[in-house]
N, CA, C, O and the ligand as a Tripos MOL2 file, in Angstrom:
@<TRIPOS>MOLECULE
protein
  261   259    66     0     0
PROTEIN
NO_CHARGES

@<TRIPOS>ATOM
      1 N          51.1690   -0.2190    0.7960 N.3       1 MET1
      2 CA         50.4040    0.8490    1.4460 C.3       1 MET1
      3 C          51.2960    1.5610    2.4520 C.2       1 MET1
      4 O          52.0880    0.9380    3.1600 O.2       1 MET1
      5 N          51.1520    2.8410    2.4970 N.am      2 TYR2
      6 CA         52.0050    3.6560    3.3490 C.3       2 TYR2
      7 C          51.1630    4.2630    4.4610 C.2       2 TYR2
      8 O          50.1550    4.9200    4.1980 O.2       2 TYR2
      9 N          51.5770    4.0440    5.6930 N.am      3 SER3
     10 CA         50.8350    4.6620    6.7820 C.3       3 SER3
     11 C          51.6900    5.7400    7.4330 C.2       3 SER3
     12 O          52.9010    5.5810    7.5850 O.2       3 SER3
     13 N          51.0560    6.8170    7.8080 N.am      4 LEU4
     14 CA         51.7780    7.9160    8.4130 C.3       4 LEU4
     15 C          52.0490    7.6050    9.8770 C.2       4 LEU4
     16 O          51.1320    7.2480   10.6160 O.2       4 LEU4
     17 N          53.2940    7.7390   10.2980 N.am      5 PRO5
     18 CA         53.5890    7.5300   11.7130 C.3       5 PRO5
     19 C          53.0440    8.6770   12.5520 C.2       5 PRO5
     20 O          53.1680    9.8450   12.1860 O.2       5 PRO5
     21 N          52.4460    8.3320   13.6660 N.am      6 GLU6
     22 CA         51.9600    9.3600   14.5730 C.3       6 GLU6
     23 C          53.0020    9.5630   15.6640 C.2       6 GLU6
     24 O          53.4210    8.6170   16.3300 O.2       6 GLU6
     25 N          53.4070   10.8110   15.8310 N.am      7 ILE7
     26 CA         54.4830   11.1500   16.7530 C.3       7 ILE7
     27 C          53.9410   12.0530   17.8560 C.2       7 ILE7
     28 O          53.1200   12.9370   17.6080 O.2       7 ILE7
     29 N          54.4050   11.8190   19.0550 N.am      8 SER8
     30 CA         54.0650   12.7260   20.1500 C.3       8 SER8
     31 C          55.2030   13.7120   20.3710 C.2       8 SER8
     32 O          56.3680   13.3290   20.4780 O.2       8 SER8
     33 N          54.8470   14.9700   20.4370 N.am      9 ILE9
     34 CA         55.8380   15.9960   20.7420 C.3       9 ILE9
     35 C          55.3310   16.8320   21.9040 C.2       9 ILE9
     36 O          54.1370   16.8370   22.2030 O.2       9 ILE9
     37 N          56.2370   17.5340   22.5530 N.am     10 ASP10
     38 CA         55.8320   18.4630   23.5930 C.3      10 ASP10
     39 C          55.7460   19.8510   22.9900 C.2      10 ASP10
     40 O          56.6950   20.3290   22.3690 O.2      10 ASP10
     41 N          54.6280   20.4800   23.1720 N.am     11 CYS11
     42 CA         54.4640   21.8390   22.6710 C.3      11 CYS11
     43 C          55.4810   22.7480   23.3500 C.2      11 CYS11
     44 O          55.5570   22.7650   24.5790 O.2      11 CYS11
     45 N          56.2690   23.5060   22.5810 N.am     12 PRO12
     46 CA         57.2790   24.3910   23.1840 C.3      12 PRO12
     47 C          56.6580   25.6220   23.8430 C.2      12 PRO12
     48 O          57.3550   26.3710   24.5280 O.2      12 PRO12
     49 N          55.3890   25.8350   23.6480 N.am     13 TYR13
     50 CA         54.7290   26.9880   24.2600 C.3      13 TYR13
     51 C          54.0630   26.6170   25.5770 C.2      13 TYR13
     52 O          54.3190   27.2460   26.6030 O.2      13 TYR13
     53 N          53.2100   25.5980   25.5530 N.am     14 CYS14
     54 CA         52.4260   25.2790   26.7500 C.3      14 CYS14
     55 C          52.9010   23.9990   27.4180 C.2      14 CYS14
     56 O          52.4710   23.6980   28.5320 O.2      14 CYS14
     57 N          53.7890   23.2250   26.7620 N.am     15 GLY15
     58 CA         54.3560   22.0370   27.3860 C.3      15 GLY15
     59 C          53.4770   20.8060   27.3090 C.2      15 GLY15
     60 O          53.8670   19.7390   27.7820 O.2      15 GLY15
     61 N          52.2960   20.9350   26.7190 N.am     16 GLU16
     62 CA         51.4070   19.7830   26.5910 C.3      16 GLU16
     63 C          51.9130   18.8360   25.5160 C.2      16 GLU16
     64 O          52.5570   19.2560   24.5540 O.2      16 GLU16
     65 N          51.6170   17.5660   25.6880 N.am     17 SER17
     66 CA         51.9950   16.5700   24.7020 C.3      17 SER17
     67 C          50.9050   16.4990   23.6350 C.2      17 SER17
     68 O          49.7330   16.2960   23.9530 O.2      17 SER17
     69 N          51.2910   16.6660   22.3770 N.am     18 ILE18
     70 CA         50.3030   16.5740   21.2970 C.3      18 ILE18
     71 C          50.7840   15.5730   20.2630 C.2      18 ILE18
     72 O          51.9860   15.3560   20.1040 O.2      18 ILE18
     73 N          49.8400   14.9660   19.5640 N.am     19 SER19
     74 CA         50.1690   13.9820   18.5380 C.3      19 SER19
     75 C          50.0630   14.6210   17.1680 C.2      19 SER19
     76 O          49.1050   15.3350   16.8730 O.2      19 SER19
     77 N          51.0540   14.3590   16.3380 N.am     20 ILE20
     78 CA         51.0260   14.8720   14.9730 C.3      20 ILE20
     79 C          51.3270   13.7280   14.0180 C.2      20 ILE20
     80 O          51.9380   12.7300   14.4010 O.2      20 ILE20
     81 N          50.9010   13.8790   12.7950 N.am     21 LEU21
     82 CA         51.1730   12.8810   11.7620 C.3      21 LEU21
     83 C          52.2900   13.3910   10.8650 C.2      21 LEU21
     84 O          52.2500   14.5300   10.4000 O.2      21 LEU21
     85 N          53.2790   12.5530   10.6250 N.am     22 ILE22
     86 CA         54.4310   12.9430    9.8170 C.3      22 ILE22
     87 C          54.3780   12.2040    8.4870 C.2      22 ILE22
     88 O          54.2490   10.9810    8.4550 O.2      22 ILE22
     89 N          54.4750   12.9420    7.4040 N.am     23 ASP23
     90 CA         54.5530   12.3080    6.0920 C.3      23 ASP23
     91 C          56.0160   12.2930    5.6370 C.2      23 ASP23
     92 O          56.4940   13.2360    5.0060 O.2      23 ASP23
     93 N          56.7130   11.2060    5.9720 N.am     24 ALA24
     94 CA         58.1450   11.1230    5.6670 C.3      24 ALA24
     95 C          58.4010   10.9250    4.1690 C.2      24 ALA24
     96 O          59.5360   11.0690    3.7140 O.2      24 ALA24
     97 N          57.3730   10.6000    3.4130 N.am     25 SER25
     98 CA         57.5710   10.3730    1.9810 C.3      25 SER25
     99 C          57.8980   11.6630    1.2440 C.2      25 SER25
    100 O          58.3390   11.6250    0.0950 O.2      25 SER25
    101 N          57.6910   12.7870    1.8810 N.am     26 CYS26
    102 CA         58.0030   14.0790    1.2640 C.3      26 CYS26
    103 C          59.4360   14.5090    1.5430 C.2      26 CYS26
    104 O          59.8580   15.5680    1.0770 O.2      26 CYS26
    105 N          60.2000   13.7060    2.2990 N.am     27 GLY27
    106 CA         61.5660   14.0750    2.6140 C.3      27 GLY27
    107 C          61.6240   15.0530    3.7790 C.2      27 GLY27
    108 O          60.6240   15.3310    4.4420 O.2      27 GLY27
    109 N          62.8380   15.5670    4.0050 N.am     28 SER28
    110 CA         63.0230   16.5150    5.1030 C.3      28 SER28
    111 C          62.2290   17.7820    4.8130 C.2      28 SER28
    112 O          62.1450   18.2290    3.6690 O.2      28 SER28
    113 N          61.6620   18.3390    5.8380 N.am     29 GLN29
    114 CA         60.7900   19.4880    5.6360 C.3      29 GLN29
    115 C          60.6470   20.2720    6.9290 C.2      29 GLN29
    116 O          60.9370   19.7800    8.0190 O.2      29 GLN29
    117 N          60.1960   21.4930    6.7740 N.am     30 GLU30
    118 CA         59.8370   22.3270    7.9180 C.3      30 GLU30
    119 C          58.4500   22.8780    7.6610 C.2      30 GLU30
    120 O          58.1540   23.3500    6.5640 O.2      30 GLU30
    121 N          57.6170   22.8190    8.6550 N.am     31 TYR31
    122 CA         56.3020   23.4090    8.4930 C.3      31 TYR31
    123 C          55.7250   23.7490    9.8530 C.2      31 TYR31
    124 O          56.2350   23.3240   10.8890 O.2      31 TYR31
    125 N          54.6600   24.5170    9.8280 N.am     32 TYR32
    126 CA         54.0090   24.9150   11.0650 C.3      32 TYR32
    127 C          52.7990   24.0320   11.3140 C.2      32 TYR32
    128 O          52.0400   23.6890   10.4080 O.2      32 TYR32
    129 N          52.6560   23.6790   12.5910 N.am     33 GLU33
    130 CA         51.4880   22.9280   13.0250 C.3      33 GLU33
    131 C          50.9410   23.6630   14.2480 C.2      33 GLU33
    132 O          51.6750   23.9340   15.1990 O.2      33 GLU33
    133 N          49.6690   23.9780   14.2130 N.am     34 ASP34
    134 CA         49.1030   24.6580   15.3720 C.3      34 ASP34
    135 C          48.9100   23.6760   16.5120 C.2      34 ASP34
    136 O          48.3860   22.5790   16.3250 O.2      34 ASP34
    137 N          49.3420   24.0860   17.6960 N.am     35 CYS35
    138 CA         49.1350   23.2640   18.8780 C.3      35 CYS35
    139 C          47.6370   23.0950   19.0980 C.2      35 CYS35
    140 O          46.8810   24.0650   19.0360 O.2      35 CYS35
    141 N          47.2070   21.8530   19.3550 N.am     36 SER36
    142 CA         45.7820   21.6030   19.5410 C.3      36 SER36
    143 C          45.3070   22.0560   20.9220 C.2      36 SER36
    144 O          44.1060   22.0960   21.1890 O.2      36 SER36
    145 N          46.2520   22.3960   21.7900 N.am     37 VAL37
    146 CA         45.8920   22.8290   23.1460 C.3      37 VAL37
    147 C          45.8720   24.3550   23.2420 C.2      37 VAL37
    148 O          44.8770   24.9340   23.6760 O.2      37 VAL37
    149 N          46.9730   25.0120   22.8370 N.am     38 CYS38
    150 CA         47.0620   26.4660   22.9990 C.3      38 CYS38
    151 C          47.0110   27.2070   21.6640 C.2      38 CYS38
    152 O          47.0530   28.4370   21.6420 O.2      38 CYS38
    153 N          46.9210   26.4770   20.5550 N.am     39 CYS39
    154 CA         46.7570   27.0660   19.2180 C.3      39 CYS39
    155 C          47.9530   27.8860   18.7540 C.2      39 CYS39
    156 O          47.8290   28.6530   17.8000 O.2      39 CYS39
    157 N          49.1050   27.7480   19.4010 N.am     40 SER40
    158 CA         50.2860   28.4720   18.9590 C.3      40 SER40
    159 C          50.9290   27.7510   17.7730 C.2      40 SER40
    160 O          50.8500   26.5260   17.6720 O.2      40 SER40
    161 N          51.5640   28.5100   16.8780 N.am     41 PRO41
    162 CA         52.2040   27.8930   15.7140 C.3      41 PRO41
    163 C          53.5430   27.2620   16.0770 C.2      41 PRO41
    164 O          54.5060   27.9700   16.3720 O.2      41 PRO41
    165 N          53.6050   25.9410   16.0560 N.am     42 ILE42
    166 CA         54.8400   25.2210   16.3720 C.3      42 ILE42
    167 C          55.5860   24.9730   15.0650 C.2      42 ILE42
    168 O          55.0240   24.4410   14.1070 O.2      42 ILE42
    169 N          56.8690   25.3670   15.0400 N.am     43 LEU43
    170 CA         57.6860   25.0780   13.8690 C.3      43 LEU43
    171 C          58.2420   23.6630   14.0030 C.2      43 LEU43
    172 O          59.0360   23.3860   14.9020 O.2      43 LEU43
    173 N          57.8280   22.7810   13.1200 N.am     44 LEU44
    174 CA         58.2900   21.3970   13.1350 C.3      44 LEU44
    175 C          59.3850   21.2180   12.1030 C.2      44 LEU44
    176 O          59.2000   21.5250   10.9250 O.2      44 LEU44
    177 N          60.5290   20.7210   12.5520 N.am     45 VAL45
    178 CA         61.6420   20.4550   11.6510 C.3      45 VAL45
    179 C          61.7800   18.9400   11.5520 C.2      45 VAL45
    180 O          62.1500   18.2680   12.5150 O.2      45 VAL45
    181 N          61.4730   18.4200   10.3680 N.am     46 ILE46
    182 CA         61.4370   16.9740   10.1500 C.3      46 ILE46
    183 C          62.6730   16.5580    9.3570 C.2      46 ILE46
    184 O          62.9520   17.1090    8.2920 O.2      46 ILE46
    185 N          63.4060   15.5860    9.8830 N.am     47 ALA47
    186 CA         64.5740   15.0630    9.1710 C.3      47 ALA47
    187 C          64.2750   13.6410    8.7120 C.2      47 ALA47
    188 O          63.8380   12.7990    9.4960 O.2      47 ALA47
    189 N          64.5190   13.3890    7.4250 N.am     48 VAL48
    190 CA         64.2850   12.0690    6.8390 C.3      48 VAL48
    191 C          65.5950   11.6030    6.2190 C.2      48 VAL48
    192 O          66.2490   12.3550    5.4970 O.2      48 VAL48
    193 N          65.9770   10.3560    6.5030 N.am     49 ASP49
    194 CA         67.2500    9.8690    5.9720 C.3      49 ASP49
    195 C          67.1000    9.3700    4.5310 C.2      49 ASP49
    196 O          66.0170    9.4340    3.9470 O.2      49 ASP49
    197 N          68.1990    8.8760    3.9760 N.am     50 ALA50
    198 CA         68.2200    8.4900    2.5670 C.3      50 ALA50
    199 C          67.2840    7.3210    2.2580 C.2      50 ALA50
    200 O          66.9090    7.1120    1.1040 O.2      50 ALA50
    201 N          66.9120    6.5730    3.2690 N.am     51 LEU51
    202 CA         66.0120    5.4340    3.0730 C.3      51 LEU51
    203 C          64.5460    5.8280    3.2230 C.2      51 LEU51
    204 O          63.6510    4.9890    3.1140 O.2      51 LEU51
    205 N          64.3150    7.1140    3.4740 N.am     52 GLY52
    206 CA         62.9500    7.5640    3.6440 C.3      52 GLY52
    207 C          62.4160    7.3310    5.0400 C.2      52 GLY52
    208 O          61.2150    7.4460    5.2820 O.2      52 GLY52
    209 N          63.3160    7.0010    5.9630 N.am     53 GLU53
    210 CA         62.8940    6.7850    7.3450 C.3      53 GLU53
    211 C          62.9990    8.0890    8.1230 C.2      53 GLU53
    212 O          63.9210    8.8800    7.9230 O.2      53 GLU53
    213 N          62.0500    8.2910    8.9980 N.am     54 LEU54
    214 CA         62.0890    9.4550    9.8590 C.3      54 LEU54
    215 C          63.2880    9.3510   10.7940 C.2      54 LEU54
    216 O          63.3950    8.3890   11.5550 O.2      54 LEU54
    217 N          64.1860   10.3240   10.7470 N.am     55 SER55
    218 CA         65.3910   10.2220   11.5670 C.3      55 SER55
    219 C          65.4410   11.2650   12.6800 C.2      55 SER55
    220 O          66.2650   11.1660   13.5890 O.2      55 SER55
    221 N          64.5830   12.2400   12.6120 N.am     56 GLY56
    222 CA         64.6030   13.2250   13.6800 C.3      56 GLY56
    223 C          63.4420   14.1940   13.5480 C.2      56 GLY56
    224 O          62.9960   14.5060   12.4440 O.2      56 GLY56
    225 N          62.9680   14.6540   14.6690 N.am     57 ILE57
    226 CA         61.9130   15.6610   14.6510 C.3      57 ILE57
    227 C          62.1660   16.6400   15.7830 C.2      57 ILE57
    228 O          62.5160   16.2580   16.9000 O.2      57 ILE57
    229 N          61.9820   17.8980   15.4670 N.am     58 GLU58
    230 CA         62.2450   18.9390   16.4510 C.3      58 GLU58
    231 C          61.0770   19.9070   16.4450 C.2      58 GLU58
    232 O          60.5890   20.3050   15.3880 O.2      58 GLU58
    233 N          60.6400   20.2780   17.6260 N.am     59 ALA59
    234 CA         59.5640   21.2590   17.7480 C.3      59 ALA59
    235 C          60.1480   22.5360   18.3080 C.2      59 ALA59
    236 O          60.7100   22.5500   19.4030 O.2      59 ALA59
    237 N          60.0130   23.6040   17.5500 N.am     60 ARG60
    238 CA         60.5920   24.8860   17.9620 C.3      60 ARG60
    239 C          59.5290   25.9500   18.0700 C.2      60 ARG60
    240 O          58.4910   25.9050   17.4100 O.2      60 ARG60
    241 N          59.8250   26.9110   18.9260 N.am     61 ARG61
    242 CA         58.9830   28.0930   19.0010 C.3      61 ARG61
    243 C          59.2830   28.9830   17.8100 C.2      61 ARG61
    244 O          60.4180   29.0520   17.3390 O.2      61 ARG61
    245 N          58.2830   29.6410   17.3450 N.am     62 ASP62
    246 CA         58.4710   30.5630   16.2300 C.3      62 ASP62
    247 C          59.1120   31.8690   16.7070 C.2      62 ASP62
    248 O          59.7510   32.5780   15.9290 O.2      62 ASP62
    249 N          58.9330   32.1730   17.9880 N.am     63 ASP63
    250 CA         59.3750   33.4790   18.4810 C.3      63 ASP63
    251 C          60.6420   33.3670   19.3400 C.2      63 ASP63
    252 O          60.9500   34.2790   20.1080 O.2      63 ASP63
    253 N          61.3700   32.2600   19.2140 N.am     64 ALA64
    254 CA         62.5740   32.0650   20.0240 C.3      64 ALA64
    255 C          63.6170   33.1170   19.6790 C.2      64 ALA64
    256 O          63.8350   33.4350   18.5100 O.2      64 ALA64
    257 N          64.2540   33.6490   20.7070 N.am     65 CYS65
    258 CA         65.3160   34.6110   20.4560 C.3      65 CYS65
    259 C          66.3270   34.5880   21.5770 C.2      65 CYS65
    260 O          67.3040   35.3370   21.5420 O.2      65 CYS65
    261 ZN         50.6050   24.3930   23.1190 Zn       66 ZN66
@<TRIPOS>BOND
     1     1     2 1
     2     2     3 1
     3     3     4 2
     4     3     5 am
     5     5     6 1
     6     6     7 1
     7     7     8 2
     8     7     9 am
     9     9    10 1
    10    10    11 1
    11    11    12 2
    12    11    13 am
    13    13    14 1
    14    14    15 1
    15    15    16 2
    16    15    17 am
    17    17    18 1
    18    18    19 1
    19    19    20 2
    20    19    21 am
    21    21    22 1
    22    22    23 1
    23    23    24 2
    24    23    25 am
    25    25    26 1
    26    26    27 1
    27    27    28 2
    28    27    29 am
    29    29    30 1
    30    30    31 1
    31    31    32 2
    32    31    33 am
    33    33    34 1
    34    34    35 1
    35    35    36 2
    36    35    37 am
    37    37    38 1
    38    38    39 1
    39    39    40 2
    40    39    41 am
    41    41    42 1
    42    42    43 1
    43    43    44 2
    44    43    45 am
    45    45    46 1
    46    46    47 1
    47    47    48 2
    48    47    49 am
    49    49    50 1
    50    50    51 1
    51    51    52 2
    52    51    53 am
    53    53    54 1
    54    54    55 1
    55    55    56 2
    56    55    57 am
    57    57    58 1
    58    58    59 1
    59    59    60 2
    60    59    61 am
    61    61    62 1
    62    62    63 1
    63    63    64 2
    64    63    65 am
    65    65    66 1
    66    66    67 1
    67    67    68 2
    68    67    69 am
    69    69    70 1
    70    70    71 1
    71    71    72 2
    72    71    73 am
    73    73    74 1
    74    74    75 1
    75    75    76 2
    76    75    77 am
    77    77    78 1
    78    78    79 1
    79    79    80 2
    80    79    81 am
    81    81    82 1
    82    82    83 1
    83    83    84 2
    84    83    85 am
    85    85    86 1
    86    86    87 1
    87    87    88 2
    88    87    89 am
    89    89    90 1
    90    90    91 1
    91    91    92 2
    92    91    93 am
    93    93    94 1
    94    94    95 1
    95    95    96 2
    96    95    97 am
    97    97    98 1
    98    98    99 1
    99    99   100 2
   100    99   101 am
   101   101   102 1
   102   102   103 1
   103   103   104 2
   104   103   105 am
   105   105   106 1
   106   106   107 1
   107   107   108 2
   108   107   109 am
   109   109   110 1
   110   110   111 1
   111   111   112 2
   112   111   113 am
   113   113   114 1
   114   114   115 1
   115   115   116 2
   116   115   117 am
   117   117   118 1
   118   118   119 1
   119   119   120 2
   120   119   121 am
   121   121   122 1
   122   122   123 1
   123   123   124 2
   124   123   125 am
   125   125   126 1
   126   126   127 1
   127   127   128 2
   128   127   129 am
   129   129   130 1
   130   130   131 1
   131   131   132 2
   132   131   133 am
   133   133   134 1
   134   134   135 1
   135   135   136 2
   136   135   137 am
   137   137   138 1
   138   138   139 1
   139   139   140 2
   140   139   141 am
   141   141   142 1
   142   142   143 1
   143   143   144 2
   144   143   145 am
   145   145   146 1
   146   146   147 1
   147   147   148 2
   148   147   149 am
   149   149   150 1
   150   150   151 1
   151   151   152 2
   152   151   153 am
   153   153   154 1
   154   154   155 1
   155   155   156 2
   156   155   157 am
   157   157   158 1
   158   158   159 1
   159   159   160 2
   160   159   161 am
   161   161   162 1
   162   162   163 1
   163   163   164 2
   164   163   165 am
   165   165   166 1
   166   166   167 1
   167   167   168 2
   168   167   169 am
   169   169   170 1
   170   170   171 1
   171   171   172 2
   172   171   173 am
   173   173   174 1
   174   174   175 1
   175   175   176 2
   176   175   177 am
   177   177   178 1
   178   178   179 1
   179   179   180 2
   180   179   181 am
   181   181   182 1
   182   182   183 1
   183   183   184 2
   184   183   185 am
   185   185   186 1
   186   186   187 1
   187   187   188 2
   188   187   189 am
   189   189   190 1
   190   190   191 1
   191   191   192 2
   192   191   193 am
   193   193   194 1
   194   194   195 1
   195   195   196 2
   196   195   197 am
   197   197   198 1
   198   198   199 1
   199   199   200 2
   200   199   201 am
   201   201   202 1
   202   202   203 1
   203   203   204 2
   204   203   205 am
   205   205   206 1
   206   206   207 1
   207   207   208 2
   208   207   209 am
   209   209   210 1
   210   210   211 1
   211   211   212 2
   212   211   213 am
   213   213   214 1
   214   214   215 1
   215   215   216 2
   216   215   217 am
   217   217   218 1
   218   218   219 1
   219   219   220 2
   220   219   221 am
   221   221   222 1
   222   222   223 1
   223   223   224 2
   224   223   225 am
   225   225   226 1
   226   226   227 1
   227   227   228 2
   228   227   229 am
   229   229   230 1
   230   230   231 1
   231   231   232 2
   232   231   233 am
   233   233   234 1
   234   234   235 1
   235   235   236 2
   236   235   237 am
   237   237   238 1
   238   238   239 1
   239   239   240 2
   240   239   241 am
   241   241   242 1
   242   242   243 1
   243   243   244 2
   244   243   245 am
   245   245   246 1
   246   246   247 1
   247   247   248 2
   248   247   249 am
   249   249   250 1
   250   250   251 1
   251   251   252 2
   252   251   253 am
   253   253   254 1
   254   254   255 1
   255   255   256 2
   256   255   257 am
   257   257   258 1
   258   258   259 1
   259   259   260 2
@<TRIPOS>SUBSTRUCTURE
     1 MET1         2 RESIDUE 1 A MET
     2 TYR2         6 RESIDUE 1 A TYR
     3 SER3        10 RESIDUE 1 A SER
     4 LEU4        14 RESIDUE 1 A LEU
     5 PRO5        18 RESIDUE 1 A PRO
     6 GLU6        22 RESIDUE 1 A GLU
     7 ILE7        26 RESIDUE 1 A ILE
     8 SER8        30 RESIDUE 1 A SER
     9 ILE9        34 RESIDUE 1 A ILE
    10 ASP10       38 RESIDUE 1 A ASP
    11 CYS11       42 RESIDUE 1 A CYS
    12 PRO12       46 RESIDUE 1 A PRO
    13 TYR13       50 RESIDUE 1 A TYR
    14 CYS14       54 RESIDUE 1 A CYS
    15 GLY15       58 RESIDUE 1 A GLY
    16 GLU16       62 RESIDUE 1 A GLU
    17 SER17       66 RESIDUE 1 A SER
    18 ILE18       70 RESIDUE 1 A ILE
    19 SER19       74 RESIDUE 1 A SER
    20 ILE20       78 RESIDUE 1 A ILE
    21 LEU21       82 RESIDUE 1 A LEU
    22 ILE22       86 RESIDUE 1 A ILE
    23 ASP23       90 RESIDUE 1 A ASP
    24 ALA24       94 RESIDUE 1 A ALA
    25 SER25       98 RESIDUE 1 A SER
    26 CYS26      102 RESIDUE 1 A CYS
    27 GLY27      106 RESIDUE 1 A GLY
    28 SER28      110 RESIDUE 1 A SER
    29 GLN29      114 RESIDUE 1 A GLN
    30 GLU30      118 RESIDUE 1 A GLU
    31 TYR31      122 RESIDUE 1 A TYR
    32 TYR32      126 RESIDUE 1 A TYR
    33 GLU33      130 RESIDUE 1 A GLU
    34 ASP34      134 RESIDUE 1 A ASP
    35 CYS35      138 RESIDUE 1 A CYS
    36 SER36      142 RESIDUE 1 A SER
    37 VAL37      146 RESIDUE 1 A VAL
    38 CYS38      150 RESIDUE 1 A CYS
    39 CYS39      154 RESIDUE 1 A CYS
    40 SER40      158 RESIDUE 1 A SER
    41 PRO41      162 RESIDUE 1 A PRO
    42 ILE42      166 RESIDUE 1 A ILE
    43 LEU43      170 RESIDUE 1 A LEU
    44 LEU44      174 RESIDUE 1 A LEU
    45 VAL45      178 RESIDUE 1 A VAL
    46 ILE46      182 RESIDUE 1 A ILE
    47 ALA47      186 RESIDUE 1 A ALA
    48 VAL48      190 RESIDUE 1 A VAL
    49 ASP49      194 RESIDUE 1 A ASP
    50 ALA50      198 RESIDUE 1 A ALA
    51 LEU51      202 RESIDUE 1 A LEU
    52 GLY52      206 RESIDUE 1 A GLY
    53 GLU53      210 RESIDUE 1 A GLU
    54 LEU54      214 RESIDUE 1 A LEU
    55 SER55      218 RESIDUE 1 A SER
    56 GLY56      222 RESIDUE 1 A GLY
    57 ILE57      226 RESIDUE 1 A ILE
    58 GLU58      230 RESIDUE 1 A GLU
    59 ALA59      234 RESIDUE 1 A ALA
    60 ARG60      238 RESIDUE 1 A ARG
    61 ARG61      242 RESIDUE 1 A ARG
    62 ASP62      246 RESIDUE 1 A ASP
    63 ASP63      250 RESIDUE 1 A ASP
    64 ALA64      254 RESIDUE 1 A ALA
    65 CYS65      258 RESIDUE 1 A CYS
    66 ZN66       261 GROUP 0 **** ****
């Protein structure tokens, strides 16, 4: 049985800590998750290593320049 790890990240917009579920079985991926506090679209960059383990997660603003 596979359980999704729950990760806490800091929202890059409002700075609040939010919990997200990562499905590492899909490999490295990028997707948007709306902040549950300010509803802004957070770009999540998920890195998964060759063993299928979560190796890194980054939360970015969509409007960074
Ligand atoms: Zn937020």
